[in-house]
N, C-alpha and C positions, 0 to 999 in steps of 0.2 A: 717347784720352781726352784731355777739353779742361776746362778749368775754367770751373764755372758761377757760385759766388760764394762770397765771403771775409763770416764773422760771429764776431763777438766775444761772449764769454761770461761774465757776473762770478757766479761762487760765493763764498758766505761760509759759513764752516764755524767754528766759536769764535770771531766776532770777527775771524778772518784771512779776507782778500780774495785769491782764486784768478781768474785770468783769463785764459783759454783765446781762440784764435784756430784756426777751421777755414776750410779751403778744402774746398769740396762740388764734384767732379765731375761733368761729365754722367751718366756710367755710374752717378749714385750715390753712389760713394765717399768717404766723408769723413777728411779728414788731419788729426790734431789738431797744435797746437801751444802751447806755456804762455809766457804775457806777463803772469808778475805780476810786482810789484814795478818799473814803468815809472816811478813818479812822479807818472804824468799819465794815469790809466786814462779819465778821459773823452775825452784828445788820443790815447792811443792808439786809441780803439774809432773817432776822426774819423775817422785816418791809414788806419786798416783799410779804413774805407768807403772812401776815397778811393781806393785801393788796386785796388778792384774795377774804376776805369776803366781800370788800368793790367794786371791779371792774367786778367780775364775772356775766356775764348777763348785763352787759352793754351794750352801741352800743357803740362803738370805735370812729365812727364818731362825736360827741358828744363830743369833747377833753373840753371844758370849765365843762361839768356837769363832767365827770370823775375826772380831776384837781383841783375840787372845793372844795374837801377837803384840799389840801395843800393853796390852794389860801385864803381860808377862815379863818378869826381870829379867833384867840383861846390863851388859857393863859396856860400854856408858849406860846411865840409865838415860834412855834416848828419851823421855817422855816430858823432859825438865826441856828440851829442844823448841822451841815456839814453832819455827815451822813444821816439823813433825809432828806435834802434839795437833795441829791446826788440819792439816792432812787427817789427821785419823779420828777427829770430831767431824768432818764433812762425811767423811765412812760413815761413821755411827749414825750421822742425823740420814743419811741414804737412807741403809739399813732398814731404821723403821718407817720410813716413807714408806718401802716396799713393803713390809709388815703390814700395814695397814691399809694400803690398798687390794695388799691378796683377800685381806679379811674383811672389807668393807665397811671398815671402822674410820674414824677421826684418830689421829695419834695420840690424842689426849687420852684417848679411853684405854687404846695401850699401858701409857705410863701411870695408870694408878683411876682413870675415871674426873671426873668435873666435879669441884671443890668451890666456883665463882662462877656467878653468872655473868660478873660484868668483869674488867680490867680498866682500871689507869693508864692512863698513856701521857708520854712528858712527850715535850716538842723538842726538837734536838735545833738549837737555832745556829749552830755553827756552821752548816753547809753553804747556809744561804749568805753566809760573810766572808766566804775565802776572798774574796777579790776587794771585799770594802770592810774592816775591821774595827772602823771609827765607833767610840763609845755611843753616840747620839743615832746610830745605825745598828747597834748590838739592843736598844733602846724600842726604835722602833719597831722591830720584830721583836719583841719581848710583847710590847705593847698589841701586836696584831695575834700573835701566838694563846695572850690571854682573853681577849675578844673571840676568837674563835672556841671558845671553852677549855683549852688546855689548864687542867689543875697544877702542872708542873711542867718548867723549863728550865733545861739544862743549856750551861753554857760551858765555852772554853776560853777563859778573860786570858790566861797566860801560854796560847802557844808562842809565842814567842821568846819563852825564857827557853835558856840551855842549859839543861842539867851538869855540863861539861866548863860551866862556867862561874866563878865566885863573885864576881862583880855584876851581880843582877841586877836590872831595874825593874822593879815589880811595879812604879806606877800607872804605865800602861792598861795593865791588868785590872789593878784595881780602881783605876777610871772607868772601865768597862762596868765593873759590878757597877758600881756607886751610878753610873747612869742608868742602869738597869731597874736596881731596887728603889729608882724613883717612882716609876711608874708599875712595878709588879713588887707584891710583897713578898719579902724574904725568905718567908717558909713557901714559897711555892717556886725558889732557885733552886738546883741545882748544879755545884762546879764540878767539873770535869777538867784534873789537871796533866791528862793526856799522858803520864809518865816522866813530868818536866823537870820533878823536885829532886834532889836528894836530901838527906836528913839536914845540912848544913842551909843550902838555898831555901827548906822548908821552915826553916828556923826564921831565916830573916826574912821571909814572905808574911810570918805572923807577928814580930816584930813591928814589920809596915806598919 
């Protein structure tokens, strides 16, 4: 089995863009990897196009060899660049997908086997609130998720915070958390800050 080509796909769902990378093998198998949130979808697609020169004709079963360019040391250290790292992460996923298909096994078997029979899922309350971020809407969606059986709910109450500003108003975010925890136990709530805080503003928020 040899690699024939790499491709990038963008899929827009409810104003959210998802990016996928595929590796097609000469026998027709296609391995998929996700490359969303690289901060530069066009740059990522350019990187993947360039990787055709590196990976076409290679054996996808030799994952270490195929990904050596990423793990090998160079200056500057490109692994610290988010777009570059995201592209290679998708390639790594797609390679493992191809390997699993070739061996007729689920990927988890290739990665060490099954440890647990059940995985707890959390409900992401953010996407449903993109156009209406009122505290009561968050609470309403939280109640629905809890009733549906989710044991953990993730919210993003501070998305209006900008880390470059020092005069930040945390009141809206705190109101969202307060509204949600009126109906959902605090130990079932996870808060994703989406990189909105720097040490100074984080200290302000904690004091608030």
